[in-house]
Short mmCIF file of the C-alpha atoms (twelve columns), coordinates in Angstrom:
data_MODEL
# 
_entry.id   MODEL 
# 
loop_
_atom_site.group_PDB 
_atom_site.id 
_atom_site.type_symbol 
_atom_site.label_atom_id 
_atom_site.label_alt_id 
_atom_site.label_comp_id 
_atom_site.label_asym_id 
_atom_site.label_seq_id 
_atom_site.Cartn_x 
_atom_site.Cartn_y 
_atom_site.Cartn_z 
_atom_site.pdbx_PDB_model_num 
ATOM 1   C CA . MET A 1   -0.090  0.027   -0.120  1 
ATOM 2   C CA . ALA A 2   1.305   3.362   -0.995  1 
ATOM 3   C CA . THR A 3   2.421   5.798   1.782   1 
ATOM 4   C CA . ARG A 4   0.363   9.199   2.166   1 
ATOM 5   C CA . ALA A 5   3.296   11.012  0.727   1 
ATOM 6   C CA . SER A 6   3.276   8.939   -2.468  1 
ATOM 7   C CA . GLN A 7   -0.416  8.854   -2.597  1 
ATOM 8   C CA . HIS A 8   -0.320  12.839  -2.430  1 
ATOM 9   C CA . ALA A 9   2.340   13.046  -4.985  1 
ATOM 10  C CA . LEU A 10  0.534   10.745  -7.613  1 
ATOM 11  C CA . SER A 11  -2.846  12.775  -7.170  1 
ATOM 12  C CA . ARG A 12  -1.513  16.117  -8.315  1 
ATOM 13  C CA . ALA A 13  -2.540  17.179  -11.773 1 
ATOM 14  C CA . GLY A 14  0.163   16.357  -14.647 1 
ATOM 15  C CA . THR A 15  1.153   19.730  -15.526 1 
ATOM 16  C CA . GLU A 16  1.905   20.413  -11.734 1 
ATOM 17  C CA . LEU A 17  3.603   17.050  -11.073 1 
ATOM 18  C CA . TYR A 18  7.288   17.365  -10.150 1 
ATOM 19  C CA . LEU A 19  8.745   14.620  -8.044  1 
ATOM 20  C CA . ASP A 20  12.016  15.955  -7.187  1 
ATOM 21  C CA . ASP A 21  11.048  16.957  -3.607  1 
ATOM 22  C CA . LEU A 22  9.297   13.592  -2.891  1 
ATOM 23  C CA . GLY A 23  12.316  12.289  -0.624  1 
ATOM 24  C CA . ASN A 24  11.618  15.172  1.833   1 
ATOM 25  C CA . ALA A 25  8.001   15.812  1.409   1 
ATOM 26  C CA . VAL A 26  6.602   18.307  4.110   1 
ATOM 27  C CA . PRO A 27  4.113   16.609  6.209   1 
ATOM 28  C CA . ASN A 28  0.916   18.173  7.176   1 
ATOM 29  C CA . GLU A 29  -2.499  16.893  8.406   1 
ATOM 30  C CA . LYS A 30  -2.959  14.614  5.521   1 
ATOM 31  C CA . LEU A 31  0.593   13.445  5.310   1 
ATOM 32  C CA . SER A 32  1.801   10.897  7.801   1 
ATOM 33  C CA . ALA A 33  5.380   10.058  6.037   1 
ATOM 34  C CA . GLU A 34  8.308   12.254  5.603   1 
ATOM 35  C CA . LYS A 35  9.936   9.904   3.290   1 
ATOM 36  C CA . LEU A 36  9.067   7.336   0.760   1 
ATOM 37  C CA . SER A 37  9.101   3.699   1.776   1 
ATOM 38  C CA . ALA A 38  11.238  1.343   0.061   1 
ATOM 39  C CA . GLU A 39  8.386   -0.114  -2.177  1 
ATOM 40  C CA . ASP A 40  7.239   3.420   -3.263  1 
ATOM 41  C CA . ALA A 41  10.933  4.531   -4.182  1 
ATOM 42  C CA . TRP A 42  10.381  4.031   -7.781  1 
ATOM 43  C CA . ILE A 43  8.152   6.868   -7.904  1 
ATOM 44  C CA . SER A 44  10.850  9.369   -7.396  1 
ATOM 45  C CA . LYS A 45  12.546  7.739   -10.326 1 
ATOM 46  C CA . CYS A 46  9.759   7.853   -12.816 1 
ATOM 47  C CA . ASP A 47  9.247   10.143  -15.710 1 
ATOM 48  C CA . LEU A 48  5.444   10.477  -15.718 1 
ATOM 49  C CA . ASP A 49  5.419   12.843  -18.524 1 
ATOM 50  C CA . ALA A 50  7.362   10.260  -20.731 1 
ATOM 51  C CA . PHE A 51  5.256   7.622   -19.506 1 
ATOM 52  C CA . ALA A 52  2.083   9.229   -20.191 1 
ATOM 53  C CA . ALA A 53  3.506   9.916   -24.025 1 
ATOM 54  C CA . ASP A 54  4.335   6.538   -24.468 1 
ATOM 55  C CA . ILE A 55  0.898   5.350   -23.302 1 
ATOM 56  C CA . LYS A 56  -0.910  7.763   -25.489 1 
ATOM 57  C CA . ALA A 57  1.256   7.077   -28.517 1 
ATOM 58  C CA . LEU A 58  0.506   3.177   -28.263 1 
ATOM 59  C CA . GLY A 59  -3.308  4.058   -27.589 1 
ATOM 60  C CA . LYS A 60  -3.089  5.753   -31.048 1 
ATOM 61  C CA . THR A 61  -1.421  3.178   -32.822 1 
ATOM 62  C CA . LEU A 62  -3.548  0.519   -31.583 1 
ATOM 63  C CA . ALA A 63  -6.739  2.406   -32.280 1 
ATOM 64  C CA . ALA A 64  -5.747  3.292   -35.868 1 
ATOM 65  C CA . GLN A 65  -5.179  -0.478  -36.610 1 
ATOM 66  C CA . GLN A 66  -8.885  -1.283  -35.655 1 
ATOM 67  C CA . GLY A 67  -11.039 -2.280  -38.386 1 
ATOM 68  C CA . ASP A 68  -12.672 -5.491  -40.011 1 
ATOM 69  C CA . ALA A 69  -10.266 -8.013  -37.910 1 
ATOM 70  C CA . ASP A 70  -11.669 -6.462  -34.831 1 
ATOM 71  C CA . VAL A 71  -15.313 -7.031  -36.179 1 
ATOM 72  C CA . ARG A 72  -14.363 -10.584 -37.278 1 
ATOM 73  C CA . HIS A 73  -12.948 -11.310 -33.892 1 
ATOM 74  C CA . LEU A 74  -16.010 -9.793  -31.923 1 
ATOM 75  C CA . ASN A 75  -18.307 -11.808 -34.144 1 
ATOM 76  C CA . LYS A 76  -16.494 -14.810 -33.342 1 
ATOM 77  C CA . ILE A 77  -16.686 -14.166 -29.445 1 
ATOM 78  C CA . VAL A 78  -20.432 -13.543 -29.992 1 
ATOM 79  C CA . CYS A 79  -20.732 -16.923 -31.468 1 
ATOM 80  C CA . TRP A 80  -18.838 -18.641 -28.777 1 
ATOM 81  C CA . GLN A 81  -20.993 -16.895 -26.069 1 
ATOM 82  C CA . ARG A 82  -24.440 -17.741 -27.945 1 
ATOM 83  C CA . ALA A 83  -23.231 -21.260 -28.116 1 
ATOM 84  C CA . CYS A 84  -22.631 -21.533 -24.533 1 
ATOM 85  C CA . THR A 85  -26.219 -20.443 -23.688 1 
ATOM 86  C CA . ALA A 86  -27.631 -22.485 -26.310 1 
ATOM 87  C CA . LEU A 87  -26.077 -25.643 -25.169 1 
ATOM 88  C CA . GLY A 88  -27.202 -24.538 -21.608 1 
ATOM 89  C CA . VAL A 89  -30.655 -23.949 -22.583 1 
ATOM 90  C CA . ALA A 90  -30.885 -27.336 -24.711 1 
ATOM 91  C CA . THR A 91  -29.692 -29.313 -21.745 1 
ATOM 92  C CA . MET A 92  -31.107 -27.646 -18.784 1 
ATOM 93  C CA . ALA A 93  -34.304 -29.539 -18.742 1 
ATOM 94  C CA . MET A 94  -32.684 -32.917 -18.540 1 
ATOM 95  C CA . PRO A 95  -31.250 -33.962 -15.145 1 
ATOM 96  C CA . LEU A 96  -27.884 -35.720 -15.298 1 
ATOM 97  C CA . GLY A 97  -28.228 -39.382 -13.976 1 
ATOM 98  C CA . PRO A 98  -29.266 -39.354 -10.253 1 
ATOM 99  C CA . LEU A 99  -28.372 -35.605 -9.738  1 
ATOM 100 C CA . PRO A 100 -31.127 -33.366 -9.347  1 
ATOM 101 C CA . PHE A 101 -29.423 -30.903 -11.662 1 
ATOM 102 C CA . ASN A 102 -27.305 -31.160 -14.960 1 
ATOM 103 C CA . PRO A 103 -23.733 -29.603 -14.357 1 
ATOM 104 C CA . ILE A 104 -23.180 -29.369 -18.068 1 
ATOM 105 C CA . ALA A 105 -26.096 -26.823 -18.267 1 
ATOM 106 C CA . VAL A 106 -25.326 -25.129 -15.190 1 
ATOM 107 C CA . TRP A 107 -21.625 -24.379 -16.481 1 
ATOM 108 C CA . PHE A 108 -22.547 -23.287 -19.958 1 
ATOM 109 C CA . LEU A 109 -25.639 -21.098 -18.822 1 
ATOM 110 C CA . SER A 110 -23.248 -19.503 -16.316 1 
ATOM 111 C CA . LEU A 111 -20.325 -19.147 -18.848 1 
ATOM 112 C CA . GLY A 112 -22.874 -17.560 -21.470 1 
ATOM 113 C CA . VAL A 113 -24.330 -14.945 -18.818 1 
ATOM 114 C CA . LEU A 114 -20.723 -13.854 -17.786 1 
ATOM 115 C CA . THR A 115 -19.100 -13.500 -21.271 1 
ATOM 116 C CA . ARG A 116 -22.003 -11.453 -22.596 1 
ATOM 117 C CA . TRP A 117 -21.575 -9.227  -19.754 1 
ATOM 118 C CA . THR A 118 -17.614 -8.959  -19.347 1 
ATOM 119 C CA . ILE A 119 -16.804 -9.511  -23.061 1 
ATOM 120 C CA . VAL A 120 -19.412 -8.361  -25.217 1 
ATOM 121 C CA . ALA A 121 -21.259 -5.600  -23.378 1 
ATOM 122 C CA . HIS A 122 -18.340 -4.556  -21.466 1 
ATOM 123 C CA . HIS A 123 -16.282 -3.540  -24.596 1 
ATOM 124 C CA . VAL A 124 -19.245 -2.278  -26.499 1 
ATOM 125 C CA . CYS A 125 -20.559 -0.123  -23.981 1 
ATOM 126 C CA . HIS A 126 -16.961 1.415   -23.718 1 
ATOM 127 C CA . GLY A 127 -17.059 2.468   -27.281 1 
ATOM 128 C CA . GLY A 128 -14.702 -0.248  -28.414 1 
ATOM 129 C CA . PHE A 129 -16.399 -0.697  -31.711 1 
ATOM 130 C CA . ASP A 130 -17.907 2.651   -32.393 1 
ATOM 131 C CA . LYS A 131 -15.470 3.355   -35.088 1 
ATOM 132 C CA . CYS A 132 -15.486 -0.051  -36.692 1 
ATOM 133 C CA . ASP A 133 -18.278 -1.055  -39.164 1 
ATOM 134 C CA . THR A 134 -20.627 -3.164  -37.390 1 
ATOM 135 C CA . GLY A 135 -23.943 -1.745  -39.135 1 
ATOM 136 C CA . GLY A 136 -24.638 0.233   -35.745 1 
ATOM 137 C CA . ARG A 137 -25.502 -3.216  -33.744 1 
ATOM 138 C CA . TYR A 138 -22.404 -2.773  -31.479 1 
ATOM 139 C CA . HIS A 139 -22.506 0.979   -30.678 1 
ATOM 140 C CA . ARG A 140 -22.420 2.294   -27.249 1 
ATOM 141 C CA . PHE A 141 -25.283 4.484   -27.769 1 
ATOM 142 C CA . THR A 142 -27.695 1.856   -29.157 1 
ATOM 143 C CA . PHE A 143 -26.463 -1.352  -27.365 1 
ATOM 144 C CA . GLY A 144 -29.227 -2.572  -24.808 1 
ATOM 145 C CA . VAL A 145 -30.878 0.825   -24.843 1 
ATOM 146 C CA . GLY A 146 -33.973 2.317   -26.467 1 
ATOM 147 C CA . SER A 147 -36.597 -0.425  -26.139 1 
ATOM 148 C CA . VAL A 148 -37.485 -3.616  -24.358 1 
ATOM 149 C CA . TYR A 149 -36.520 -5.611  -27.415 1 
ATOM 150 C CA . ARG A 150 -32.845 -3.959  -27.640 1 
ATOM 151 C CA . ARG A 151 -32.481 -4.661  -23.975 1 
ATOM 152 C CA . CYS A 152 -33.365 -8.480  -24.195 1 
ATOM 153 C CA . VAL A 153 -31.676 -9.068  -27.403 1 
ATOM 154 C CA . ASP A 154 -28.484 -7.197  -26.601 1 
ATOM 155 C CA . TRP A 155 -27.777 -7.612  -22.794 1 
ATOM 156 C CA . LEU A 156 -30.624 -9.005  -20.364 1 
ATOM 157 C CA . ASP A 157 -28.841 -8.963  -17.037 1 
ATOM 158 C CA . TRP A 158 -29.465 -7.746  -13.619 1 
ATOM 159 C CA . MET A 159 -28.015 -4.431  -14.121 1 
ATOM 160 C CA . LEU A 160 -29.550 -1.817  -16.220 1 
ATOM 161 C CA . VAL A 161 -27.250 -0.925  -19.209 1 
ATOM 162 C CA . GLU A 162 -27.813 2.852   -18.671 1 
ATOM 163 C CA . ALA A 163 -26.847 2.357   -14.788 1 
ATOM 164 C CA . TRP A 164 -23.827 0.286   -15.744 1 
ATOM 165 C CA . ASN A 165 -22.484 3.022   -18.123 1 
ATOM 166 C CA . VAL A 166 -22.673 5.697   -15.418 1 
ATOM 167 C CA . GLU A 167 -21.426 3.733   -12.552 1 
ATOM 168 C CA . HIS A 168 -18.635 1.678   -14.339 1 
ATOM 169 C CA . ASN A 169 -17.737 3.641   -17.329 1 
ATOM 170 C CA . GLN A 170 -17.631 7.024   -15.602 1 
ATOM 171 C CA . LEU A 171 -17.110 6.941   -11.857 1 
ATOM 172 C CA . HIS A 172 -15.237 3.762   -11.662 1 
ATOM 173 C CA . HIS A 173 -12.689 4.672   -14.601 1 
ATOM 174 C CA . TYR A 174 -12.208 8.029   -13.856 1 
ATOM 175 C CA . SER A 175 -11.951 7.711   -10.277 1 
ATOM 176 C CA . LEU A 176 -10.179 4.520   -9.856  1 
ATOM 177 C CA . GLY A 177 -8.815  4.022   -6.395  1 
ATOM 178 C CA . GLU A 178 -10.266 7.215   -4.961  1 
ATOM 179 C CA . ASP A 179 -12.878 7.491   -2.316  1 
ATOM 180 C CA . SER A 180 -15.338 8.498   -5.025  1 
ATOM 181 C CA . ASP A 181 -14.880 5.169   -6.874  1 
ATOM 182 C CA . PRO A 182 -18.007 3.181   -6.241  1 
ATOM 183 C CA . ASP A 183 -16.218 0.042   -6.646  1 
ATOM 184 C CA . LEU A 184 -13.241 0.480   -4.309  1 
ATOM 185 C CA . VAL A 185 -13.140 -2.954  -2.645  1 
ATOM 186 C CA . GLU A 186 -11.159 -1.904  0.150   1 
ATOM 187 C CA . ARG A 187 -13.541 0.525   1.412   1 
ATOM 188 C CA . ASN A 188 -16.649 -1.349  0.246   1 
ATOM 189 C CA . LEU A 189 -15.519 -4.449  2.535   1 
ATOM 190 C CA . ASP A 190 -13.820 -2.331  5.296   1 
ATOM 191 C CA . ASN A 191 -16.337 -3.895  7.926   1 
ATOM 192 C CA . LEU A 192 -14.968 -7.182  7.012   1 
ATOM 193 C CA . ARG A 193 -11.512 -6.319  6.806   1 
ATOM 194 C CA . GLN A 194 -11.730 -4.790  10.450  1 
ATOM 195 C CA . MET A 195 -13.129 -8.090  11.839  1 
ATOM 196 C CA . PRO A 196 -11.064 -9.151  14.769  1 
ATOM 197 C CA . ALA A 197 -9.517  -12.858 14.135  1 
ATOM 198 C CA . LEU A 198 -11.831 -14.379 16.399  1 
ATOM 199 C CA . LEU A 199 -14.721 -13.747 13.963  1 
ATOM 200 C CA . ALA A 200 -12.845 -15.107 10.969  1 
ATOM 201 C CA . PRO A 201 -15.335 -17.931 10.303  1 
ATOM 202 C CA . VAL A 202 -18.147 -15.345 10.177  1 
ATOM 203 C CA . LYS A 203 -15.963 -13.262 7.833   1 
ATOM 204 C CA . TYR A 204 -15.504 -16.428 5.371   1 
ATOM 205 C CA . LEU A 205 -19.226 -17.208 5.542   1 
ATOM 206 C CA . VAL A 206 -20.117 -13.522 4.501   1 
ATOM 207 C CA . ILE A 207 -17.722 -13.754 1.795   1 
ATOM 208 C CA . ALA A 208 -18.905 -16.999 0.598   1 
ATOM 209 C CA . PHE A 209 -22.484 -15.670 0.704   1 
ATOM 210 C CA . LEU A 210 -21.278 -12.454 -1.297  1 
ATOM 211 C CA . THR A 211 -19.580 -14.483 -3.781  1 
ATOM 212 C CA . VAL A 212 -22.400 -16.270 -5.295  1 
ATOM 213 C CA . THR A 213 -24.945 -13.311 -4.743  1 
ATOM 214 C CA . TRP A 214 -22.945 -10.139 -5.365  1 
ATOM 215 C CA . LYS A 215 -24.609 -9.143  -8.654  1 
ATOM 216 C CA . TRP A 216 -28.266 -9.201  -7.066  1 
ATOM 217 C CA . PHE A 217 -27.112 -8.061  -3.410  1 
ATOM 218 C CA . TYR A 218 -24.596 -5.328  -4.291  1 
ATOM 219 C CA . TYR A 219 -24.151 -4.554  -8.095  1 
ATOM 220 C CA . ALA A 220 -27.592 -4.257  -9.505  1 
ATOM 221 C CA . PRO A 221 -28.734 -1.910  -6.569  1 
ATOM 222 C CA . ASN A 222 -25.639 0.071   -6.327  1 
ATOM 223 C CA . THR A 223 -25.583 0.775   -10.194 1 
ATOM 224 C CA . PHE A 224 -29.276 1.912   -10.035 1 
ATOM 225 C CA . LYS A 225 -28.527 3.890   -7.108  1 
ATOM 226 C CA . VAL A 226 -25.578 5.654   -8.871  1 
ATOM 227 C CA . LEU A 227 -28.051 6.264   -11.961 1 
ATOM 228 C CA . SER A 228 -30.801 7.528   -9.908  1 
ATOM 229 C CA . LEU A 229 -28.591 10.095  -8.200  1 
ATOM 230 C CA . ASN A 230 -26.877 11.018  -11.200 1 
ATOM 231 C CA . ARG A 231 -30.203 11.896  -12.949 1 
ATOM 232 C CA . MET A 232 -31.262 13.904  -9.906  1 
ATOM 233 C CA . ARG A 233 -27.959 15.983  -9.801  1 
ATOM 234 C CA . ARG A 234 -28.439 16.904  -13.637 1 
ATOM 235 C CA . GLU A 235 -32.191 17.713  -12.956 1 
ATOM 236 C CA . ALA A 236 -31.350 19.710  -9.929  1 
ATOM 237 C CA . ASP A 237 -34.025 17.935  -7.956  1 
ATOM 238 C CA . PRO A 238 -34.580 19.327  -4.614  1 
ATOM 239 C CA . ARG A 239 -35.325 16.094  -3.006  1 
ATOM 240 C CA . LEU A 240 -31.286 15.203  -3.365  1 
ATOM 241 C CA . GLU A 241 -30.170 17.005  -0.165  1 
ATOM 242 C CA . LYS A 242 -32.839 15.062  1.985   1 
ATOM 243 C CA . LEU A 243 -32.628 11.685  0.204   1 
ATOM 244 C CA . SER A 244 -30.678 8.838   1.739   1 
ATOM 245 C CA . THR A 245 -27.823 7.480   -0.350  1 
ATOM 246 C CA . GLN A 246 -29.066 4.041   0.391   1 
ATOM 247 C CA . LEU A 247 -31.483 3.578   -2.516  1 
ATOM 248 C CA . GLN A 248 -33.217 0.164   -2.750  1 
ATOM 249 C CA . GLU A 249 -34.275 -1.703  -5.599  1 
ATOM 250 C CA . ASP A 250 -37.405 -3.884  -5.607  1 
ATOM 251 C CA . PRO A 251 -36.519 -7.160  -6.992  1 
ATOM 252 C CA . CYS A 252 -38.910 -9.334  -9.278  1 
ATOM 253 C CA . VAL A 253 -37.939 -12.465 -10.223 1 
ATOM 254 C CA . PRO A 254 -40.911 -14.434 -11.650 1 
ATOM 255 C CA . LEU A 255 -40.496 -18.253 -10.948 1 
ATOM 256 C CA . ALA A 256 -42.802 -21.047 -12.262 1 
ATOM 257 C CA . ALA A 257 -42.458 -24.961 -12.429 1 
ATOM 258 C CA . ALA A 258 -45.258 -27.053 -13.671 1 
ATOM 259 C CA . HIS A 259 -43.635 -30.482 -14.153 1 
ATOM 260 C CA . ALA A 260 -40.450 -32.242 -14.189 1 
ATOM 261 C CA . ALA A 261 -38.674 -30.543 -16.944 1 
ATOM 262 C CA . ALA A 262 -39.531 -27.106 -15.795 1 
ATOM 263 C CA . ALA A 263 -38.405 -28.051 -12.370 1 
ATOM 264 C CA . ALA A 264 -35.131 -29.265 -13.516 1 
ATOM 265 C CA . SER A 265 -34.784 -26.137 -15.720 1 
ATOM 266 C CA . LEU A 266 -35.512 -23.995 -12.625 1 
ATOM 267 C CA . VAL A 267 -32.850 -25.653 -10.732 1 
ATOM 268 C CA . ASN A 268 -30.186 -25.514 -13.280 1 
ATOM 269 C CA . LEU A 269 -30.966 -21.855 -13.877 1 
ATOM 270 C CA . VAL A 270 -30.665 -21.074 -10.265 1 
ATOM 271 C CA . LEU A 271 -27.374 -22.632 -9.935  1 
ATOM 272 C CA . ALA A 272 -26.081 -21.330 -13.104 1 
ATOM 273 C CA . GLU A 273 -26.987 -17.836 -11.581 1 
ATOM 274 C CA . LEU A 274 -24.957 -18.612 -8.362  1 
ATOM 275 C CA . LEU A 275 -22.179 -19.928 -10.561 1 
ATOM 276 C CA . THR A 276 -21.820 -16.998 -12.829 1 
ATOM 277 C CA . ASN A 277 -21.761 -14.615 -9.704  1 
ATOM 278 C CA . ALA A 278 -19.062 -16.651 -8.250  1 
ATOM 279 C CA . HIS A 279 -17.155 -16.807 -11.585 1 
ATOM 280 C CA . ALA A 280 -17.823 -12.965 -12.054 1 
ATOM 281 C CA . PHE A 281 -16.618 -12.307 -8.428  1 
ATOM 282 C CA . LEU A 282 -13.320 -14.182 -8.962  1 
ATOM 283 C CA . VAL A 283 -12.600 -12.381 -12.291 1 
ATOM 284 C CA . VAL A 284 -13.897 -9.018  -11.396 1 
ATOM 285 C CA . ALA A 285 -13.068 -8.369  -7.725  1 
ATOM 286 C CA . THR A 286 -9.611  -9.543  -7.968  1 
ATOM 287 C CA . ASN A 287 -8.670  -6.831  -10.540 1 
ATOM 288 C CA . HIS A 288 -8.657  -4.086  -8.107  1 
ATOM 289 C CA . CYS A 289 -7.791  -5.578  -4.631  1 
ATOM 290 C CA . GLY A 290 -4.554  -6.490  -3.191  1 
ATOM 291 C CA . ASP A 291 -1.860  -5.217  -0.863  1 
ATOM 292 C CA . ASP A 292 0.365   -3.835  -3.460  1 
ATOM 293 C CA . LEU A 293 -2.439  -1.677  -5.182  1 
ATOM 294 C CA . TYR A 294 -2.415  2.069   -4.401  1 
ATOM 295 C CA . ARG A 295 -5.285  3.985   -3.107  1 
ATOM 296 C CA . PHE A 296 -5.661  7.863   -3.445  1 
ATOM 297 C CA . GLU A 297 -7.238  10.526  -1.475  1 
ATOM 298 C CA . GLN A 298 -7.324  13.107  -4.127  1 
ATOM 299 C CA . HIS A 299 -8.532  13.259  -7.774  1 
ATOM 300 C CA . ALA A 300 -6.279  13.129  -11.017 1 
ATOM 301 C CA . ALA A 301 -6.992  14.770  -14.290 1 
ATOM 302 C CA . PRO A 302 -8.355  12.582  -16.851 1 
ATOM 303 C CA . ARG A 303 -5.662  11.454  -19.221 1 
ATOM 304 C CA . SER A 304 -2.845  13.232  -17.165 1 
ATOM 305 C CA . PRO A 305 0.347   11.469  -16.370 1 
ATOM 306 C CA . SER A 306 -0.729  10.749  -12.942 1 
ATOM 307 C CA . PHE A 307 -4.207  9.628   -14.327 1 
ATOM 308 C CA . TYR A 308 -2.087  6.954   -16.475 1 
ATOM 309 C CA . MET A 309 -0.038  5.984   -13.666 1 
ATOM 310 C CA . ARG A 310 -2.977  5.311   -11.475 1 
ATOM 311 C CA . GLN A 311 -4.573  2.841   -14.247 1 
ATOM 312 C CA . VAL A 312 -1.264  0.697   -13.784 1 
ATOM 313 C CA . THR A 313 -0.775  1.037   -10.015 1 
ATOM 314 C CA . SER A 314 -4.634  0.454   -9.066  1 
ATOM 315 C CA . SER A 315 -5.229  -2.521  -11.448 1 
ATOM 316 C CA . VAL A 316 -4.353  -6.309  -11.869 1 
ATOM 317 C CA . ASN A 317 -3.619  -8.354  -14.826 1 
ATOM 318 C CA . PHE A 318 -3.902  -12.085 -14.871 1 
ATOM 319 C CA . ALA A 319 -2.300  -14.631 -17.367 1 
ATOM 320 C CA . THR A 320 -3.327  -13.808 -20.809 1 
ATOM 321 C CA . GLY A 321 -3.764  -15.471 -23.969 1 
ATOM 322 C CA . ASP A 322 -1.126  -17.882 -24.913 1 
ATOM 323 C CA . GLY A 323 1.200   -16.199 -22.471 1 
ATOM 324 C CA . ARG A 324 3.473   -14.873 -25.198 1 
ATOM 325 C CA . GLY A 325 1.187   -12.183 -26.705 1 
ATOM 326 C CA . GLY A 326 -0.162  -14.115 -29.480 1 
ATOM 327 C CA . HIS A 327 -3.729  -14.368 -30.831 1 
ATOM 328 C CA . GLY A 328 -5.875  -17.219 -32.071 1 
ATOM 329 C CA . HIS A 329 -8.244  -19.738 -31.016 1 
ATOM 330 C CA . ALA A 330 -6.201  -21.008 -27.941 1 
ATOM 331 C CA . ALA A 331 -5.478  -17.535 -26.824 1 
ATOM 332 C CA . ASP A 332 -9.074  -16.555 -27.166 1 
ATOM 333 C CA . CYS A 333 -10.101 -19.560 -25.082 1 
ATOM 334 C CA . VAL A 334 -7.903  -18.369 -22.136 1 
ATOM 335 C CA . ASP A 335 -9.127  -14.703 -22.416 1 
ATOM 336 C CA . PHE A 336 -12.780 -16.106 -22.744 1 
ATOM 337 C CA . LEU A 337 -12.718 -17.905 -19.560 1 
ATOM 338 C CA . HIS A 338 -11.365 -14.894 -17.924 1 
ATOM 339 C CA . GLY A 339 -13.995 -12.766 -19.471 1 
ATOM 340 C CA . TRP A 340 -11.327 -10.756 -20.934 1 
ATOM 341 C CA . LEU A 341 -10.758 -9.112  -17.619 1 
ATOM 342 C CA . ASN A 342 -7.369  -10.392 -17.599 1 
ATOM 343 C CA . TYR A 343 -6.405  -7.430  -19.573 1 
ATOM 344 C CA . GLN A 344 -7.383  -4.963  -16.642 1 
ATOM 345 C CA . ILE A 345 -4.387  -2.692  -17.173 1 
ATOM 346 C CA . GLU A 346 -4.639  -2.213  -20.785 1 
ATOM 347 C CA . HIS A 347 -8.561  -1.946  -20.222 1 
ATOM 348 C CA . HIS A 348 -7.993  1.154   -17.927 1 
ATOM 349 C CA . LEU A 349 -5.181  2.742   -20.079 1 
ATOM 350 C CA . TRP A 350 -7.461  2.421   -23.241 1 
ATOM 351 C CA . PRO A 351 -11.189 1.614   -22.302 1 
ATOM 352 C CA . ASP A 352 -12.406 2.439   -25.700 1 
ATOM 353 C CA . LEU A 353 -10.321 -0.336  -27.587 1 
ATOM 354 C CA . SER A 354 -11.460 -3.892  -28.702 1 
ATOM 355 C CA . MET A 355 -10.527 -7.169  -27.134 1 
ATOM 356 C CA . LEU A 356 -8.183  -7.807  -30.156 1 
ATOM 357 C CA . SER A 357 -6.311  -4.599  -29.614 1 
ATOM 358 C CA . TYR A 358 -5.643  -5.599  -25.920 1 
ATOM 359 C CA . GLN A 359 -4.101  -8.705  -27.386 1 
ATOM 360 C CA . LYS A 360 -2.111  -6.915  -29.634 1 
ATOM 361 C CA . ALA A 361 -0.817  -4.422  -26.796 1 
ATOM 362 C CA . LYS A 362 0.425   -7.152  -24.646 1 
ATOM 363 C CA . PRO A 363 3.944   -7.857  -26.634 1 
ATOM 364 C CA . TYR A 364 4.873   -4.111  -26.580 1 
ATOM 365 C CA . PRO A 365 7.514   -3.278  -24.074 1 
ATOM 366 C CA . SER A 366 5.803   -1.810  -20.945 1 
ATOM 367 C CA . PRO A 367 6.912   1.811   -19.904 1 
ATOM 368 C CA . ALA A 368 5.340   0.901   -16.484 1 
ATOM 369 C CA . PRO A 369 7.524   0.370   -13.461 1 
ATOM 370 C CA . ARG A 370 5.992   -2.869  -12.392 1 
# 
């Protein structure tokens, strides 16, 4: 974790960021360290302006390369996602042997839901294909919005598309690691983290519960809350000052089971929802938590040198593609199972690029210090 001094340095605007005096930072009420700790010493040796220039240049190069190949790659991933969902639906009414559920159906239904969100919707809603010729099918301003039909066909999940666009695309990406980041894991789980060791079993039970329910219990209502507050601010709603920030969502999940096939389908769908929650928790939450990730008290100007450095020091990558920066079916299989969230650093540096561009970016020598 960063010291207060290094947090302060990295939070200043790019044009004001000079690191010559970091070694003897003057403490004040917000600074608790006069010198950088050993793990933060790299900050004083880093040329953030050169780093930002490298990042911007690489982003422009990758964006210029996008075109038909990216659309073909997207269509392939969409076919894989739909095949998972179709296989799950085709087998969910059939119990497997003596089991009251079908693990094949559960797995493929779960994977279909996860990849529709984390790969297709995620990159489309960021504008990753806005400049590619998709016939308007995969554009951030039309995907999943405008009608119930588009919502059902494009991305039918627990979160509203509009709510996701505000909470994730705006607040999370441009306030990464700050107190205003709605997905700051360290803060959101602070009560659990502060539990005494004696209550460790309770902590693990709560984590287990959240792992399989977090999209319903946390993400759907939280994104809806953020969307509602955003609309109220834009409309200067006088109720905003008196309104509690704990907005609630009225869940409505219609369930029906009339015979054995319907009952089996219901069991498999519920298990698939639990599994896709757990799968998403593993590939989403782990991208922004860890003792070596930085947290910041002040805001950094978007696309400033400090901003780009934060995207690296507050994000985590996992094994990507074939491990050598290559593309192809084998690499896509690895990234598909990760929901393409294993390129988290690349995604935070260039959120409006395609999945294929992140694979292309991997072989480039990284200017980052870690």
